[in-house]
C-alpha positions in Angstrom: 8.1 27.8 -7.8 5.0 27.1 -10.0 3.0 30.1 -11.2 0.1 28.9 -9.0 0.2 27.0 -5.7 -2.5 24.6 -7.0 -0.1 23.4 -9.7 2.3 21.9 -7.2 2.7 18.2 -6.5 2.2 17.0 -2.9 5.9 16.3 -2.4 6.8 19.8 -3.7 4.2 21.5 -1.5 5.3 19.4 1.5 8.9 20.6 1.0 7.8 24.3 0.8 5.7 23.9 3.9 8.5 22.3 6.0 10.8 25.1 5.0 8.1 27.6 6.0 8.3 29.2 2.5 4.5 28.9 2.2 1.8 28.3 4.8 -0.9 25.7 4.8 -3.5 28.5 5.0 -2.0 30.1 1.8 -2.0 26.7 0.1 -5.6 26.0 1.1 -6.9 29.4 0.1 -5.3 28.9 -3.3 -7.2 25.7 -3.8 -10.5 27.2 -2.5 -10.0 30.0 -5.0 -9.3 27.5 -7.8 -12.5 25.6 -6.9 -14.5 28.8 -7.0 -13.0 29.6 -10.4 -13.6 26.2 -12.2 -16.0 24.1 -10.2 -19.1 25.9 -11.3 -18.5 24.2 -14.7 -16.7 21.0 -13.7 -18.9 20.1 -10.7 -16.3 17.9 -9.0 -17.7 18.5 -5.5 -21.0 17.7 -3.9 -20.1 19.4 -0.5 -17.4 22.0 0.1 -16.0 22.5 3.6 -14.0 25.8 3.4 -14.4 26.7 7.1 -13.2 23.2 8.2 -10.4 23.3 5.7 -9.0 26.7 6.9 -9.3 25.5 10.5 -7.3 22.4 9.7 -4.8 24.5 7.8 -4.3 26.7 10.8 -3.7 23.6 13.0 -1.2 22.3 10.4 0.7 25.6 10.5 0.9 25.3 14.3 2.5 21.9 13.8 5.0 23.3 11.4 5.8 26.1 13.9 6.8 23.5 16.5 8.2 20.9 14.1 6.4 18.2 16.0 4.0 15.5 14.8 4.6 16.2 11.1 3.8 13.8 8.3 4.2 14.1 4.5 0.5 15.0 4.3 0.5 17.7 7.0 -1.2 20.8 5.7 -1.9 19.2 2.3 -5.4 20.1 0.8 -7.2 16.9 -0.3 -10.6 15.9 -1.6 -12.6 12.9 -0.4 -15.1 10.8 -2.3 -18.6 11.2 -0.9 -18.9 7.5 -0.1 -16.4 7.7 2.8 -17.9 8.6 6.2 -16.8 12.0 7.6 -17.9 12.8 11.2 -20.1 15.9 11.2 -19.8 16.4 7.4 -22.6 15.3 5.0 -22.0 12.0 3.2 -24.5 11.4 0.4 -23.0 8.6 -1.7 -24.4 10.6 -4.6 -27.9 9.5 -3.7 -31.2 11.2 -2.7 -31.7 8.5 -0.1 -28.7 9.8 1.9 -28.9 13.5 0.8 -29.0 14.8 4.3 -27.1 12.1 6.1 -24.3 13.3 8.5 -22.2 10.5 9.9 -21.6 10.4 13.7 -18.2 8.9 13.1 -15.1 9.0 10.9 -14.1 6.1 8.6 -10.8 4.6 9.6 -9.1 6.2 6.6 -10.4 9.6 7.7 -9.1 9.1 11.2 -5.7 8.2 9.8 -5.7 11.2 7.5 -6.8 13.6 10.3 -4.0 12.3 12.5 -1.6 12.9 9.6 -2.8 16.6 9.6 -4.3 16.7 6.1 -6.7 19.5 5.0 -10.1 18.4 3.7 -11.5 20.7 1.0 -14.8 18.8 0.6 -16.6 15.7 -0.6 -16.5 14.8 -4.3 -19.3 13.8 -6.7 -19.8 10.2 -7.7 -22.1 7.7 -9.4 -24.9 6.9 -7.0 -23.6 4.3 -4.4 -20.5 3.9 -6.7 -22.6 2.3 -9.4 -21.5 3.6 -12.7 -18.6 4.4 -15.0 -19.2 8.0 -15.9 -20.4 10.0 -12.8 -23.6 10.6 -14.8 -25.5 8.5 -12.3 -25.1 11.0 -9.5 -28.5 12.0 -8.1 -27.3 15.7 -8.1 -25.5 16.5 -11.3 -22.9 15.0 -13.7 -19.2 15.9 -13.4 -17.4 17.1 -16.5 -14.0 16.1 -17.8 -11.6 19.1 -17.7 -9.9 17.9 -20.9 -13.2 18.3 -22.7 -16.2 19.5 -20.8 -18.6 17.8 -23.2 -17.2 14.4 -22.1 -17.5 12.3 -18.9 -14.6 12.0 -16.4 -15.2 8.3 -15.9 -16.7 6.8 -12.7 -17.7 6.1 -10.2 -15.0 8.3 -8.6 -15.2 10.9 -11.3 -15.3 13.9 -8.9 -12.1 12.8 -7.1 -10.2 12.3 -10.5 -11.4 15.7 -11.8 -10.4 17.5 -8.5 -6.8 16.5 -9.0 -6.7 16.9 -12.8 -8.1 20.4 -12.7 -6.0 21.7 -9.8 -8.9 21.7 -7.3 -6.9 19.5 -4.8 -3.4 18.2 -4.6 -4.6 14.7 -4.1 -7.8 12.8 -3.5 -9.3 9.5 -2.4 -11.9 7.3 -4.1 -13.2 3.8 -4.0 -12.8 1.0 -6.6 -15.3 -1.9 -6.9 -14.8 -2.8 -10.6 -12.6 0.0 -11.9 -14.0 3.1 -10.2 -10.5 4.5 -9.3 -8.5 3.4 -12.3 -11.0 4.2 -15.1 -11.6 7.9 -14.1 -7.8 8.2 -13.4 -7.2 7.1 -17.0 -9.8 9.4 -18.5 -8.6 12.4 -16.5 -4.8 11.9 -16.9 -3.9 11.3 -13.2 -2.2 8.4 -11.4 -4.7 6.2 -9.6 -4.2 3.2 -7.4 -6.6 0.4 -6.4 -5.0 -1.4 -3.5 -5.2 -5.1 -2.9 -8.4 -6.3 -1.2 -7.7 -6.1 2.6 -4.8 -3.6 2.4 -6.9 -0.6 3.3 -9.7 -0.6 6.0 -13.3 -0.5 4.7 -14.6 0.6 8.1 -16.7 3.7 7.3 -16.7 3.1 3.5 -20.4 2.9 2.6 -20.7 -0.5 1.0 -21.6 -1.3 -2.6 -20.2 -4.8 -2.9 -18.3 -5.8 0.3 -16.0 -8.4 -1.2 -14.9 -6.1 -4.0 -14.7 -2.5 -2.6 -11.3 -0.8 -1.8 -10.3 2.8 -1.0 -7.4 4.2 -2.9 -5.7 7.5 -3.9 -5.5 9.8 -7.0 -2.5 12.0 -7.5 -0.4 13.8 -10.1 2.4 11.2 -10.1 3.6 8.0 -8.6 5.6 9.8 -5.8 2.5 11.5 -4.6 0.4 8.3 -4.9 2.9 6.5 -2.6 2.6 9.3 0.0 -1.3 9.2 -0.1 -1.3 5.4 0.0 1.2 5.1 2.9 -1.1 7.2 5.1 -4.1 4.9 4.8 -2.6 1.4 4.3 -2.5 -1.2 7.1 -4.4 -3.5 9.3 -7.6 -2.2 11.1 -9.3 -4.4 13.8 -12.5 -2.6 13.0 -12.6 -4.3 9.6 -12.7 -8.1 9.7 -11.6 -8.2 6.0 -8.5 -6.1 6.7 -5.3 -8.1 6.4 -2.6 -8.0 9.1 0.2 -7.8 6.5 3.4 -5.6 7.0 3.2 -2.3 5.2 6.4 -1.4 3.3 7.8 2.1 2.8 6.3 2.8 -0.6 8.4 5.9 -1.3 11.6 3.7 -0.8 10.4 1.5 -3.7 10.7 4.4 -6.2 14.2 3.6 -7.4 13.7 4.4 -11.1 15.3 1.0 -11.9 13.4 -1.5 -14.0 16.3 -3.7 -15.0 15.3 -7.4 -14.8 11.6 -6.6 -14.0 9.4 -9.2 -15.8 6.4 -7.6 -17.6 3.6 -9.7 -18.9 1.2 -8.7 -21.6 -2.2 -10.5 -21.3 -3.4 -11.5 -24.8 -7.0 -11.4 -23.7 -6.8 -7.6 -22.9 -6.7 -6.6 -26.6 -10.3 -7.2 -27.5 -12.4 -6.1 -30.5 -13.9 -2.7 -29.8 -10.9 -1.2 -28.2 -10.1 2.1 -29.9 -7.0 2.0 -32.2 -5.6 5.1 -30.4 -5.8 3.3 -27.0 -4.0 0.2 -28.4 -1.3 2.4 -29.9 -0.8 4.3 -26.7 -0.5 1.3 -24.5 1.8 -0.5 -26.9 4.0 2.5 -26.9 4.1 2.5 -23.1 5.1 -1.1 -23.1 7.9 -0.4 -25.5 9.1 2.4 -23.2 9.2 -0.1 -20.3 11.3 -2.5 -22.4 13.7 0.4 -23.2 14.0 1.0 -19.5 15.3 -2.5 -18.9 12.1 -4.6 -18.3 11.8 -8.0 -19.8 8.5 -8.2 -21.7 6.6 -11.4 -22.6 3.1 -12.6 -23.5 0.8 -14.3 -21.0 -2.7 -15.8 -21.2 -5.5 -15.2 -18.7 -8.1 -17.5 -20.3 -11.0 -16.8 -18.0 -10.8 -13.0 -18.4 -13.6 -13.1 -21.0 -16.0 -14.2 -18.3 -15.1 -11.4 -15.9 -17.8 -8.9 -16.8 -20.5 -11.6 -16.6 -19.3 -12.9 -13.2 -19.0 -9.3 -11.8 -22.5 -8.3 -12.8 -23.9 -11.2 -10.9 -21.6 -10.9 -7.8 -21.6 -7.1 -7.4 -25.4 -6.6 -7.8 -26.0 -9.6 -5.4 -24.0 -8.0 -2.7 -25.5 -4.6 -3.5 -29.0 -5.9 -3.1 -28.1 -7.1 0.4 -26.1 -4.0 1.4 -28.8 -1.5 0.2 -31.6 -3.3 2.0 -30.8 -1.1 5.0 -32.1 2.0 3.3 -35.7 1.8 4.3 -36.5 5.3 5.5 -36.9 4.3 9.2 -33.7 5.1 11.1 -32.0 7.6 8.8 -31.9 9.1 5.4 -34.7 10.0 2.9 -38.2 8.8 4.1 -41.7 9.1 2.8 -44.1 9.0 5.7 -47.1 10.8 4.3 -49.8 9.3 2.1 -48.7 5.7 2.8 -51.0 2.9 3.7 -48.8 0.9 6.0 -45.1 0.1 6.8 -44.6 -2.0 3.7 -46.0 0.8 1.5 -43.6 3.3 3.3 -40.7 1.0 2.5 -41.7 0.7 -1.2 -42.3 4.4 -1.8 -39.1 5.5 0.1 -37.0 3.2 -2.0 -38.9 4.0 -5.2 -38.2 7.7 -4.9 -34.9 7.5 -3.0 -32.9 5.4 -5.4 -32.0 6.3 -9.0 -32.5 4.0 -12.0 -29.1 2.4 -12.1 -29.2 1.5 -8.4 -32.7 0.0 -8.8 -31.5 -2.0 -11.9 -28.6 -3.5 -9.9 -30.8 -4.3 -6.9 -33.2 -6.1 -9.1 -30.4 -8.1 -10.9 -28.9 -9.0 -7.5 -32.2 -10.0 -5.9 -33.0 -12.2 -8.9 -29.6 -13.9 -8.8 -29.9 -14.7 -5.1 -33.5 -15.8 -5.3 -34.7 -19.4 -4.7 -34.1 -21.6 -7.7 -31.6 -19.2 -9.3 -28.8 -19.0 -6.7 -27.0 -22.1 -8.0 -27.6 -21.2 -11.6 -26.2 -17.6 -11.3 -24.5 -16.6 -8.1 -22.8 -19.9 -7.3 -21.5 -20.2 -10.9 -20.2 -16.6 -10.8 -18.3 -17.3 -7.6 -16.7 -20.4 -9.2 -15.7 -18.3 -12.2 -14.2 -15.8 -9.8 -11.9 -18.5 -8.4 -10.8 -19.5 -11.9 -10.0 -15.8 -12.7 -7.9 -15.5 -9.5 -6.0 -18.7 -10.4 -5.3 -17.3 -13.8 -3.6 -14.4 -12.2 -1.7 -16.6 -9.7 -0.2 -18.6 -12.5 0.7 -15.4 -14.5 2.5 -13.9 -11.5 4.7 -17.0 -11.2 6.3 -15.9 -14.5 5.8 -12.1 -14.3 6.2 -9.3 -11.7 3.6 -7.0 -13.3 1.0 -7.2 -16.1 0.3 -4.3 -18.4 -2.9 -3.6 -20.3 -5.3 -0.7 -21.3 -7.4 0.6 -18.5 -10.4 1.5 -20.6 -11.2 0.4 -24.2 -12.0 4.0 -25.1 -10.9 7.5 -24.3 -13.5 9.7 -22.4 -16.9 9.5 -24.2 -19.4 12.2 -24.7 -21.9 13.0 -21.8 -25.1 11.1 -22.6 -23.6 8.8 -25.2 -24.0 5.6 -23.2 -26.4 6.5 -20.4 -29.3 4.7 -22.1 -27.2 1.6 -23.0 -26.2 -0.2 -19.8 -24.5 -2.9 -21.6 -22.1 -0.5 -23.4 -21.5 1.3 -20.1 -20.7 -1.9 -18.3 -18.1 -2.8 -20.9 -16.2 0.3 -20.0 -14.8 -1.7 -17.1 -13.9 -4.8 -19.1 -10.2 -4.5 -18.3 -10.5 -3.4 -14.7 -13.1 -5.8 -13.3 -10.9 -9.0 -13.2 -8.5 -7.3 -10.6 -11.3 -6.7 -8.2 -12.6 -10.3 -8.6 -9.1 -11.6 -7.9 -8.4 -9.2 -5.0 -5.1 -8.1 -6.6 -3.8 -4.5 -6.9 -4.0 -2.3 -10.0 -2.8 1.2 -11.0 -3.6 3.5 -13.9 -0.8 5.8 -15.1 -1.0 8.4 -17.8 0.3 7.2 -21.2 0.5 8.8 -24.7 -2.6 10.8 -25.6 -5.0 9.7 -28.4 -6.5 12.6 -30.4 -5.8 15.1 -27.7 -7.4 13.0 -24.9 -5.7 11.0 -22.1 -5.2 7.3 -22.2 -4.5 5.2 -19.1 -2.0 2.4 -18.9 -3.0 -0.3 -16.4 -0.4 -2.1 -14.2 -1.6 -5.2 -12.4 0.4 -6.8 -9.6 0.1 -9.7 -7.1 -1.9 -9.1 -3.9 0.0 -6.8 -1.4 2.7 -5.9 -4.0 1.6 -2.3 -4.6 5.2 -1.2 -4.2 6.0 -3.0 -7.5 3.3 -1.0 -9.4 4.5 2.3 -7.9 8.1 1.4 -8.8 7.1 0.8 -12.5 4.9 3.9 -12.6 7.6 6.1 -11.1 10.3 4.8 -13.6 7.9 5.3 -16.5 7.1 8.9 -15.3 10.8 9.7 -15.0 11.2 8.8 -18.7 8.0 10.5 -20.0 6.0 13.7 -19.4 2.4 12.6 -20.0 1.6 12.9 -16.3 2.7 16.5 -16.3 0.3 17.6 -19.0 -2.5 19.8 -17.6 -6.0 20.4 -19.2 -6.2 23.7 -21.1 -9.1 25.0 -19.0 -10.2 28.4 -20.1 -12.9 29.0 -17.6 -13.8 32.4 -18.9 -14.9 30.8 -22.2 -16.7 27.9 -20.6 -18.4 29.7 -17.7 
């Protein structure tokens, strides 16, 4: 057994729980103690739910006593990004405008996780309304990278990535609109999966950009990722964009065999500005896949270069529509005093309730959708989106999976890019096209660069997540990068 319970993987912990060698209460207490030890510095959580967690752990232990209604996640302590609605538990989206919002219902993914018997430790920090690549845009506080606390963990799901990387949870969930699962996964050295659009229900996911958002898991390895993903995948009649497509057994896909697998290397994903250490790491990972039996070849995705431009029209346009509901009337932050009339109340509530990045994107989106500019911007961006999707479709006729960097850089210093939106937006240059095309993507830990994690991105056709998990699992059987843990000396950083 590991020296600490919080160092276990999910599948290791699940085996111990089933054999009754540990209890869920013990496992949960170990994680709550770990959170108390390190989270004062890392700030992965916005809201902690220790009483609820212990209550759920006790219920899980009763399940193990009877041996009935067990799942691979029964009794497993997890963390949930604070953009997913949790009945009776505050859900802020990292924003002042929802600072005291308590949802009256559970998101579908939460209902499924609760039925599986998981334990919720709390809600994790994030860029406000999932708009950001560093978790510095949280209205409450930035989250720090456990590999170097002077650096960002990535975003917008930075808190969820840090919780797993630092041993504060055995697994977690986040959301990915343009890279918000894969990029923090890469910067924090955890395995992170963005499912295909429509594979996981968005019911109860607070919307940023409805045609791009997807919920997905963070874990220590591909095996755990498969277990976390299995629990939430599948059709949901409450979400009209949820696809009624059969859900395979993802764990069964983890064969360790890559012989004959066709791996494509997109030439457009090696752009100027990518750090040499990142290029070296990803090239080394590709060579390892070749040694494991994969057939490697070059491929072109010619419209990739327009991905960032198209995304930053489409996503803000959808955000401007989705965030129009936050007006201070029915729920959330509201300024009622010292206002002249209803319109003035709207303006002041939104002025003080939203942070600068959210305001920036609302303004971009409103402009792009306005009369006289809709055809020039939004319509052209949607046409480019179609071309990007067609590029992927042609590529997947020749290859089973595509491999690229996740981020052009390793984790950057806190504050380094916060005043340069353009540089911040380019952090997602390699992840955005997958969201525009609706395909699946995964970040797996690769060779380090100057002591910091580098993520290797796997891209697959829509609803072929099992292929990505198979590749990641085979790679992790042959390497140990995913087993490396940050050297957190909390006594020296407290």
